[in-house]
Residue frames as a rotation matrix with the C-alpha (Angstrom) as fourth column:
MET 1
-0.162 0.980 0.119 16.32
0.625 0.009 0.781 -50.61
0.764 0.201 -0.613 5.93
LYS 2
0.296 0.219 -0.930 16.63
0.930 -0.290 0.228 -49.02
-0.219 -0.932 -0.290 9.40
MET 3
-0.686 -0.635 -0.355 18.60
0.506 -0.767 0.394 -46.18
-0.523 0.091 0.847 7.85
LYS 4
-0.741 0.486 0.463 15.79
0.316 -0.355 0.880 -45.43
0.592 0.798 0.109 5.35
LYS 5
0.291 0.882 -0.371 13.19
0.784 0.002 0.621 -45.38
0.548 -0.472 -0.691 8.15
ALA 6
0.033 -0.369 -0.929 15.37
0.842 -0.490 0.224 -43.13
-0.538 -0.790 0.294 10.27
LEU 7
-0.915 -0.393 0.086 15.92
0.363 -0.715 0.598 -40.80
-0.174 0.578 0.797 7.33
ALA 8
-0.363 0.873 0.327 12.18
0.482 -0.124 0.867 -40.71
0.797 0.472 -0.376 6.63
VAL 9
0.417 0.484 -0.769 11.46
0.904 -0.137 0.404 -39.83
0.091 -0.864 -0.495 10.28
VAL 10
-0.377 -0.656 -0.653 14.08
0.652 -0.689 0.316 -37.08
-0.658 -0.307 0.688 10.23
MET 11
-0.907 0.056 0.418 12.70
0.333 -0.512 0.792 -35.66
0.259 0.857 0.446 6.98
LYS 12
0.078 0.997 0.012 9.13
0.665 -0.061 0.745 -35.62
0.743 -0.050 -0.667 8.38
ALA 13
0.321 -0.021 -0.947 10.35
0.888 -0.341 0.308 -33.95
-0.330 -0.940 -0.091 11.56
LEU 14
-0.734 -0.649 -0.200 12.26
0.504 -0.718 0.480 -31.38
-0.455 0.252 0.854 9.51
ALA 15
-0.616 0.588 0.524 9.15
0.424 -0.313 0.850 -30.65
0.664 0.746 -0.056 7.43
VAL 16
0.415 0.787 -0.456 7.08
0.813 -0.097 0.574 -30.15
0.408 -0.609 -0.680 10.59
VAL 17
-0.029 -0.524 -0.851 9.71
0.779 -0.545 0.310 -27.83
-0.627 -0.654 0.424 12.06
MET 18
-0.915 -0.329 0.232 9.89
0.398 -0.647 0.650 -25.79
-0.064 0.688 0.723 8.84
MET 19
-0.175 0.935 0.309 6.08
0.559 -0.164 0.813 -25.50
0.811 0.315 -0.493 8.75
ALA 20
0.471 0.327 -0.819 6.05
0.881 -0.213 0.422 -24.36
-0.037 -0.921 -0.389 12.39
VAL 21
-0.481 -0.723 -0.496 8.72
0.631 -0.678 0.377 -21.75
-0.609 -0.132 0.782 11.68
ALA 22
-0.813 0.224 0.537 6.74
0.390 -0.476 0.789 -20.44
0.433 0.851 0.299 8.69
ILE 23
0.255 0.963 -0.087 3.57
0.671 -0.111 0.733 -20.16
0.696 -0.245 -0.675 10.79
LEU 24
0.269 -0.245 -0.931 5.48
0.876 -0.340 0.343 -18.51
-0.400 -0.908 0.124 13.62
MET 25
-0.784 -0.619 -0.032 7.06
0.535 -0.702 0.471 -15.97
-0.314 0.352 0.882 11.26
ALA 26
-0.484 0.687 0.541 3.68
0.421 -0.360 0.833 -15.12
0.767 0.631 -0.115 9.73
THR 27
0.512 0.696 -0.503 2.21
0.759 -0.093 0.644 -14.65
0.402 -0.712 -0.576 13.21
VAL 28
0.028 -0.598 -0.801 5.11
0.820 -0.444 0.361 -12.63
-0.571 -0.667 0.478 14.60
CYS 29
-0.885 -0.404 0.232 5.40
0.459 -0.666 0.588 -10.42
-0.083 0.626 0.775 11.55
GLY 30
-0.207 0.910 -0.360 1.63
0.474 -0.228 -0.850 -9.90
-0.856 -0.347 -0.384 11.49
ARG 31
-0.424 0.015 -0.906 1.68
-0.633 -0.720 0.285 -8.89
-0.648 0.694 0.314 7.83
GLU 32
0.680 0.681 0.270 -0.32
-0.165 0.501 -0.850 -10.06
-0.714 0.533 0.453 4.89
ALA 33
0.046 -0.623 0.781 1.26
0.803 0.487 0.342 -11.43
-0.594 0.611 0.523 1.73
GLN 34
-0.665 -0.356 -0.656 2.61
-0.089 -0.835 0.543 -8.96
-0.741 0.419 0.524 -0.81
ILE 35
0.604 0.762 0.233 0.21
0.313 0.042 -0.949 -7.90
-0.733 0.646 -0.213 -3.55
ARG 36
-0.535 -0.844 -0.033 2.07
0.199 -0.164 0.966 -7.87
-0.821 0.510 0.256 -6.83
TYR 37
0.694 0.657 -0.294 0.86
-0.102 -0.314 -0.944 -5.99
-0.713 0.685 -0.151 -9.90
GLU 38
0.060 -0.738 0.672 2.96
0.678 0.525 0.515 -7.65
-0.732 0.425 0.532 -12.59
GLU 39
0.389 0.177 0.904 1.89
0.890 -0.324 -0.319 -5.33
0.237 0.929 -0.283 -15.37
ALA 40
0.948 0.009 0.319 2.77
-0.057 -0.979 0.196 -2.25
0.314 -0.204 -0.927 -13.31
GLY 41
0.113 -0.967 -0.228 6.03
0.320 0.253 -0.913 -3.69
0.941 0.030 0.338 -12.00
VAL 42
-0.485 -0.201 0.851 5.18
-0.640 -0.583 -0.502 -2.91
0.597 -0.788 0.154 -8.37
SER 43
0.043 0.516 -0.856 4.18
0.460 0.750 0.475 -4.75
0.887 -0.414 -0.205 -5.21
TYR 44
-0.513 -0.186 0.838 3.37
-0.612 -0.606 -0.508 -3.90
0.602 -0.774 0.197 -1.60
THR 45
-0.756 0.265 -0.598 2.05
0.549 0.754 -0.360 -5.42
0.356 -0.601 -0.716 1.60
PRO 46
-0.063 0.813 0.578 -1.48
-0.086 -0.582 0.809 -4.31
0.994 0.001 0.106 2.51
PRO 47
-0.397 0.005 0.918 -2.59
-0.892 -0.238 -0.385 -3.75
0.216 -0.971 0.099 6.10
LYS 48
-1.000 -0.011 -0.004 -3.36
-0.009 0.946 -0.324 -6.93
0.007 -0.324 -0.946 8.03
GLY 49
-0.478 0.872 0.105 -6.89
0.488 0.362 -0.794 -8.14
-0.731 -0.328 -0.599 7.38
TRP 50
-0.099 0.437 -0.894 -7.57
-0.619 -0.731 -0.289 -5.84
-0.779 0.525 0.343 4.42
VAL 51
0.198 0.342 0.919 -9.05
0.437 0.808 -0.395 -7.37
-0.877 0.480 0.010 1.27
SER 52
-0.770 -0.457 -0.445 -7.96
-0.239 -0.441 0.865 -6.98
-0.592 0.772 0.230 -2.36
ALA 53
0.045 0.831 0.554 -10.69
0.620 0.412 -0.668 -6.65
-0.783 0.373 -0.497 -4.98
PRO 54
-0.633 -0.164 0.756 -11.18
0.747 -0.384 0.542 -5.28
0.201 0.909 0.366 -8.49
PHE 55
-0.194 0.577 -0.794 -12.80
0.393 -0.696 -0.601 -1.86
-0.899 -0.428 -0.092 -8.63
PRO 56
0.493 0.466 0.734 -14.74
0.840 -0.036 -0.541 -0.52
-0.226 0.884 -0.410 -11.64
GLY 57
0.970 -0.073 0.233 -12.73
0.051 -0.872 -0.486 1.98
0.238 0.483 -0.842 -13.67
LEU 58
0.474 -0.856 0.209 -9.37
-0.774 -0.292 0.562 1.16
-0.420 -0.428 -0.801 -12.08
ARG 59
0.285 -0.480 -0.830 -6.64
-0.736 0.445 -0.510 -0.79
0.614 0.756 -0.226 -13.80
TYR 60
-0.649 -0.582 -0.490 -5.41
-0.069 0.686 -0.724 -2.54
0.758 -0.436 -0.486 -10.65
PRO 61
0.246 0.757 -0.605 -7.40
0.623 0.355 0.697 -3.97
0.743 -0.548 -0.385 -7.73
ILE 62
0.062 -0.146 0.987 -7.79
-0.625 -0.777 -0.076 -1.88
0.778 -0.612 -0.140 -4.60
VAL 63
-0.566 -0.045 -0.823 -7.38
0.578 0.691 -0.435 -3.08
0.588 -0.722 -0.365 -1.03
TYR 64
-0.040 0.626 0.779 -10.00
-0.412 -0.720 0.558 -2.06
0.910 -0.299 0.286 1.45
GLY 65
-0.870 -0.339 -0.359 -10.34
0.212 0.400 -0.892 -2.25
0.445 -0.852 -0.276 5.16
PRO 66
-0.584 0.649 -0.487 -12.76
0.733 0.164 -0.661 -1.19
-0.349 -0.743 -0.571 7.83
GLU 67
-0.091 0.660 0.746 -15.91
0.578 -0.575 0.579 0.75
0.811 0.484 -0.329 7.11
THR 68
-0.969 -0.242 0.042 -16.12
0.120 -0.617 -0.778 3.84
0.214 -0.749 0.627 9.28
ALA 69
-0.506 0.816 -0.280 -19.25
0.555 0.059 -0.830 4.83
-0.661 -0.575 -0.482 11.15
GLY 70
-0.205 0.391 -0.897 -19.96
-0.476 -0.841 -0.258 7.37
-0.855 0.375 0.359 8.41
GLY 71
0.699 0.583 0.414 -20.27
-0.016 0.591 -0.806 4.59
-0.715 0.557 0.423 5.84
PHE 72
0.644 -0.552 -0.530 -16.99
-0.730 -0.234 -0.643 5.17
0.231 0.800 -0.554 3.99
THR 73
0.927 -0.352 0.128 -14.67
0.301 0.904 0.304 2.19
-0.222 -0.243 0.944 3.57
ALA 74
0.394 -0.873 -0.286 -10.99
-0.584 -0.478 0.656 2.96
-0.710 -0.092 -0.699 4.00
ASN 75
0.894 -0.066 0.443 -8.94
0.351 0.717 -0.602 1.87
-0.278 0.694 0.665 0.99
LEU 76
-0.066 -0.938 -0.340 -5.57
-0.209 -0.320 0.924 1.89
-0.976 0.133 -0.175 -0.75
VAL 77
0.913 0.320 0.253 -5.27
0.206 0.172 -0.963 2.37
-0.351 0.932 0.091 -4.50
ILE 78
-0.171 -0.975 -0.144 -2.18
0.157 -0.171 0.973 2.24
-0.973 0.144 0.182 -6.68
VAL 79
0.933 0.345 0.101 -1.91
0.160 -0.147 -0.976 3.82
-0.322 0.927 -0.193 -10.14
ASP 80
-0.100 -0.986 0.132 1.03
0.619 0.042 0.784 4.03
-0.779 0.160 0.607 -12.50
GLU 81
0.937 0.329 -0.117 1.97
0.143 -0.667 -0.731 6.62
-0.319 0.669 -0.672 -15.08
VAL 82
0.117 -0.906 0.406 4.83
0.988 0.065 -0.138 7.49
0.098 0.418 0.903 -17.36
TRP 83
0.999 0.049 -0.005 6.45
0.049 -0.987 0.150 10.81
0.003 -0.150 -0.989 -16.35
ALA 84
0.475 -0.876 0.080 9.99
0.595 0.252 -0.763 11.57
0.648 0.410 0.641 -17.48
GLY 85
0.212 -0.385 0.898 10.63
-0.382 -0.879 -0.286 14.36
0.900 -0.282 -0.334 -14.96
PRO 86
-0.808 -0.590 -0.003 11.92
-0.177 0.248 -0.952 14.18
0.562 -0.769 -0.305 -11.40
LEU 87
-0.419 0.640 -0.645 9.76
0.792 0.604 0.085 12.69
0.444 -0.475 -0.760 -8.64
ALA 88
-0.599 0.169 -0.783 9.37
0.521 -0.661 -0.541 16.02
-0.608 -0.732 0.308 -6.80
GLU 89
-0.849 0.285 -0.446 8.02
-0.500 -0.705 0.502 17.67
-0.171 0.649 0.741 -9.96
TYR 90
-0.651 0.616 -0.444 5.65
0.118 0.659 0.743 14.74
0.750 0.431 -0.502 -10.54
ALA 91
-0.435 0.470 -0.768 4.28
0.900 0.219 -0.376 15.06
-0.008 -0.855 -0.519 -6.99
GLU 92
-0.699 0.118 -0.706 3.85
0.122 -0.953 -0.279 18.84
-0.705 -0.281 0.651 -7.26
GLU 93
-0.849 0.385 -0.361 2.05
-0.480 -0.277 0.832 18.63
0.221 0.880 0.420 -10.61
ASN 94
-0.515 0.677 -0.526 -0.34
0.506 0.735 0.451 16.00
0.692 -0.034 -0.721 -9.23
ILE 95
-0.424 0.337 -0.841 -1.12
0.822 -0.247 -0.513 18.06
-0.381 -0.908 -0.172 -6.14
ARG 96
-0.829 0.096 -0.551 -1.63
-0.238 -0.952 0.192 21.17
-0.506 0.290 0.812 -8.29
ALA 97
-0.762 0.562 -0.322 -4.05
-0.229 0.232 0.946 19.27
0.606 0.794 -0.048 -10.56
LEU 98
-0.393 0.620 -0.679 -5.98
0.827 0.561 0.033 17.91
0.401 -0.549 -0.733 -7.57
ASP 99
-0.640 0.092 -0.762 -6.20
0.470 -0.738 -0.484 21.38
-0.607 -0.668 0.430 -6.05
MET 100
-0.834 0.312 -0.456 -7.81
-0.527 -0.696 0.487 22.69
-0.165 0.646 0.745 -9.24
ALA 101
-0.598 0.565 -0.568 -10.16
-0.314 0.487 0.815 19.72
0.738 0.666 -0.114 -9.78
VAL 102
-0.324 0.426 -0.845 -11.32
0.698 0.710 0.090 18.57
0.638 -0.561 -0.527 -6.34
PRO 103
0.395 0.568 0.722 -13.68
-0.076 -0.763 0.641 20.62
0.916 -0.308 -0.258 -4.13
ASP 104
0.897 0.030 0.442 -12.44
-0.423 -0.235 0.875 21.71
0.130 -0.971 -0.198 -0.70
PHE 105
0.620 -0.724 -0.302 -8.94
0.547 0.675 -0.496 20.43
0.563 0.142 0.814 -1.44
ALA 106
0.749 -0.429 0.505 -6.42
-0.621 -0.720 0.309 21.31
0.231 -0.545 -0.806 1.28
VAL 107
0.134 -0.798 -0.588 -2.88
0.155 0.603 -0.783 20.08
0.979 0.014 0.204 1.94
LEU 108
0.949 0.270 0.162 -2.44
-0.135 -0.116 0.984 19.30
0.284 -0.956 -0.074 5.66
ASP 109
0.456 -0.837 0.302 1.07
-0.427 0.092 0.900 17.91
-0.781 -0.539 -0.316 5.77
ARG 110
0.909 -0.246 -0.337 3.86
-0.225 0.392 -0.892 16.62
0.351 0.886 0.301 3.55
GLY 111
0.385 -0.837 0.390 7.22
-0.684 0.025 0.729 14.95
-0.620 -0.547 -0.563 3.82
GLU 112
0.324 -0.382 -0.865 9.57
-0.737 0.472 -0.484 12.31
0.594 0.794 -0.128 2.51
PHE 113
0.302 -0.376 0.876 10.83
-0.632 0.609 0.480 8.88
-0.714 -0.698 -0.053 3.50
GLU 114
-0.493 -0.454 -0.742 12.30
-0.842 0.465 0.275 5.79
0.220 0.760 -0.611 1.85
THR 115
0.699 0.651 -0.296 10.65
-0.583 0.758 0.293 2.44
0.415 -0.032 0.909 1.37
ARG 116
0.656 -0.454 0.603 12.28
-0.312 0.564 0.765 -0.53
-0.687 -0.690 0.228 3.08
ALA 117
0.582 -0.429 0.691 13.80
0.763 0.581 -0.283 -1.30
-0.280 0.692 0.665 -0.34
GLY 118
-0.339 -0.823 -0.457 15.38
0.639 -0.557 0.530 2.19
-0.691 -0.112 0.714 -0.44
ALA 119
-0.330 0.284 0.901 13.07
0.830 -0.368 0.420 3.92
0.451 0.885 -0.114 -2.95
PRO 120
-0.988 -0.020 -0.154 12.38
0.093 -0.873 -0.478 7.61
-0.125 -0.487 0.865 -2.22
VAL 121
-0.177 0.983 0.057 8.77
0.939 0.152 0.307 8.51
0.293 0.108 -0.950 -1.40
ILE 122
-0.954 0.091 0.285 7.12
-0.151 -0.969 -0.196 11.92
0.259 -0.230 0.938 -1.26
TRP 123
-0.434 0.844 -0.315 3.93
0.881 0.471 0.045 11.87
0.186 -0.258 -0.948 0.80
VAL 124
-0.880 0.277 0.386 1.18
-0.263 -0.960 0.091 14.47
0.396 -0.022 0.918 1.01
VAL 125
-0.617 0.724 -0.307 -1.77
0.747 0.417 -0.518 14.37
-0.247 -0.549 -0.798 3.44
THR 126
-0.904 0.368 0.219 -4.88
-0.187 -0.799 0.571 16.15
0.385 0.475 0.791 2.18
GLU 127
-0.477 0.878 0.038 -8.55
0.397 0.254 -0.882 16.68
-0.784 -0.406 -0.470 2.90
ASN 128
-0.909 0.258 -0.328 -11.19
-0.416 -0.491 0.765 17.14
0.036 0.832 0.553 0.24
THR 129
-0.110 0.938 0.329 -14.76
-0.450 0.248 -0.858 16.34
-0.886 -0.242 0.394 -0.73
GLN 130
-0.851 -0.100 -0.516 -15.64
-0.514 0.367 0.775 13.64
0.112 0.925 -0.364 -3.25
MET 131
-0.473 0.752 -0.459 -19.09
0.060 0.547 0.835 12.29
0.879 0.367 -0.304 -4.05
GLY 132
0.485 0.761 0.430 -20.50
-0.303 -0.315 0.899 13.79
0.820 -0.567 0.078 -0.87
HIS 133
0.748 -0.304 -0.589 -17.79
0.640 0.563 0.523 12.33
0.173 -0.768 0.616 1.39
HIS 134
0.739 -0.601 0.306 -15.36
-0.638 -0.769 0.031 14.55
0.217 -0.218 -0.952 3.30
LEU 135
0.870 -0.412 -0.272 -12.12
0.368 0.908 -0.200 12.57
0.329 0.074 0.941 2.91
ARG 136
0.479 -0.877 0.036 -8.63
-0.652 -0.328 0.683 12.48
-0.587 -0.351 -0.729 4.30
GLN 137
0.979 -0.195 0.067 -6.28
0.184 0.683 -0.707 11.16
0.092 0.704 0.704 1.62
THR 138
0.332 -0.940 -0.077 -2.59
-0.362 -0.203 0.910 10.47
-0.871 -0.274 -0.408 1.79
PHE 139
0.969 -0.102 -0.226 -0.76
-0.200 0.214 -0.956 10.36
0.146 0.972 0.186 -1.53
PHE 140
0.344 -0.898 0.274 2.53
-0.051 0.273 0.961 8.48
-0.937 -0.345 0.049 -1.70
PHE 141
0.897 -0.093 -0.432 4.49
-0.442 -0.198 -0.875 9.38
-0.004 0.976 -0.219 -4.83
LEU 142
0.118 -0.904 0.411 7.36
-0.290 0.365 0.885 7.15
-0.950 -0.223 -0.219 -5.93
GLY 143
0.961 0.219 -0.167 8.98
-0.217 0.230 -0.949 5.91
-0.169 0.948 0.268 -9.07
GLN 144
0.068 -0.939 0.336 11.98
0.256 0.342 0.904 4.75
-0.964 0.025 0.263 -10.98
GLY 145
-0.830 -0.386 0.402 13.14
0.491 -0.164 0.855 6.48
-0.264 0.908 0.326 -14.13
SER 146
-0.832 0.555 0.015 10.12
-0.446 -0.685 0.576 7.55
0.330 0.473 0.817 -16.14
GLN 147
-0.195 0.780 -0.595 7.79
0.350 0.622 0.701 5.06
0.916 -0.072 -0.394 -14.42
LYS 148
-0.812 -0.004 0.583 5.93
-0.474 -0.577 -0.665 6.76
0.340 -0.817 0.467 -11.56
TYR 149
-0.368 0.691 -0.622 3.41
0.623 0.680 0.386 5.43
0.690 -0.245 -0.681 -9.05
VAL 150
-0.537 0.299 0.789 0.90
-0.679 -0.708 -0.194 6.98
0.501 -0.640 0.583 -6.70
MET 151
-0.537 0.445 -0.717 -0.42
0.658 0.752 -0.026 4.97
0.527 -0.486 -0.697 -3.78
THR 152
-0.504 0.460 0.731 -3.44
-0.493 -0.848 0.193 6.72
0.709 -0.263 0.655 -2.29
GLY 153
-0.748 0.317 -0.583 -4.85
0.637 0.590 -0.496 5.92
0.187 -0.742 -0.644 1.13
SER 154
-0.557 0.647 0.521 -8.39
-0.336 -0.749 0.571 7.23
0.760 0.143 0.634 1.60
THR 155
-0.544 0.495 -0.677 -10.68
0.814 0.507 -0.283 7.33
0.203 -0.706 -0.679 4.62
ALA 156
0.570 0.793 0.214 -13.33
0.661 -0.598 0.454 9.56
0.488 -0.118 -0.865 6.17
ALA 157
-0.033 -0.639 0.768 -11.80
0.002 -0.769 -0.639 12.89
0.999 -0.020 0.027 7.23
TRP 158
0.507 0.297 0.809 -13.15
-0.728 -0.356 0.586 12.78
0.462 -0.886 0.035 10.76
ASP 159
0.891 -0.160 0.424 -11.39
-0.154 0.774 0.614 9.44
-0.426 -0.613 0.666 11.38
GLY 160
0.889 -0.439 -0.129 -8.50
-0.068 0.151 -0.986 9.85
0.452 0.886 0.104 8.97
ALA 161
0.199 -0.888 0.414 -5.59
-0.893 -0.338 -0.297 10.56
0.404 -0.310 -0.860 11.28
ALA 162
0.422 0.028 0.906 -6.13
-0.644 0.712 0.279 7.15
-0.638 -0.701 0.319 12.87
LEU 163
0.832 -0.054 0.553 -5.08
0.343 0.833 -0.434 5.47
-0.437 0.550 0.711 9.61
ASP 164
0.759 -0.596 -0.263 -2.13
-0.648 -0.647 -0.402 7.71
0.070 0.475 -0.877 8.68
GLY 165
-0.137 -0.865 0.482 0.34
-0.854 0.349 0.385 5.21
-0.502 -0.360 -0.787 10.17
VAL 166
0.225 0.314 0.922 -1.43
0.116 0.931 -0.345 2.24
-0.967 0.184 0.173 8.58
PHE 167
0.988 0.151 0.038 -1.19
0.064 -0.172 -0.983 3.83
-0.142 0.973 -0.180 5.14
ALA 168
0.482 -0.873 -0.081 2.46
-0.874 -0.472 -0.117 4.81
0.064 0.127 -0.990 5.66
GLU 169
-0.072 -0.508 0.858 3.42
-0.528 0.750 0.399 1.29
-0.846 -0.424 -0.322 6.79
SER 170
0.572 0.319 0.756 2.01
0.428 0.670 -0.606 -0.19
-0.700 0.670 0.247 3.57
ALA 171
0.967 -0.232 -0.106 3.74
-0.226 -0.594 -0.772 2.49
0.116 0.770 -0.627 1.49
LYS 172
0.243 -0.935 0.257 7.05
-0.901 -0.120 0.417 1.59
-0.359 -0.333 -0.872 3.14
THR 173
0.024 -0.194 0.981 6.69
-0.040 0.980 0.195 -1.96
-0.999 -0.044 0.015 1.81
VAL 174
0.892 0.347 -0.288 6.40
-0.271 -0.098 -0.957 -0.91
-0.361 0.933 0.007 -1.86
GLN 175
-0.167 -0.918 0.359 8.89
0.138 0.338 0.931 -2.61
-0.976 0.205 0.070 -4.14
ILE 176
0.556 0.241 -0.796 9.48
-0.707 -0.366 -0.605 -1.57
-0.437 0.899 -0.033 -7.72
HIS 177
0.312 -0.365 0.877 10.38
0.210 0.927 0.311 -4.52
-0.926 0.087 0.366 -9.95
């Protein structure tokens, strides 16, 4: 009987320790839980404190963060598309289409990196005007085979550079499933 009580005490203590470790890891890492879009076969970690919500006209929920003084709410959107060509061609065709369709469209910077899972990413920082808002948008193009994804981080242009790193950190967490 004493052995059962001792085992029960040890098990409770172990459970408490494991819970403490989980809380500590969540605090130290400072990251939110991954958002997984099963249908798209992709997931990523949004910025800490940002909220996921459905958005009219979009297939997948967006995540949104702070509203800027100008009244625009920073957000991240992910879309998927079938494109059989190489990732670089996909990115260029998208940027070309945006340049033709969006007023005041300008490419400010571009580059490449890999997600933490090793997927190549082509990123393009732009400014443009949409629905009366002067925006800074960063497009992160990635994909696997013919399945391509674009994660777009949008914020007010005047405050946009402040979120470049925030958007890039979330893009680095993308996992293709």
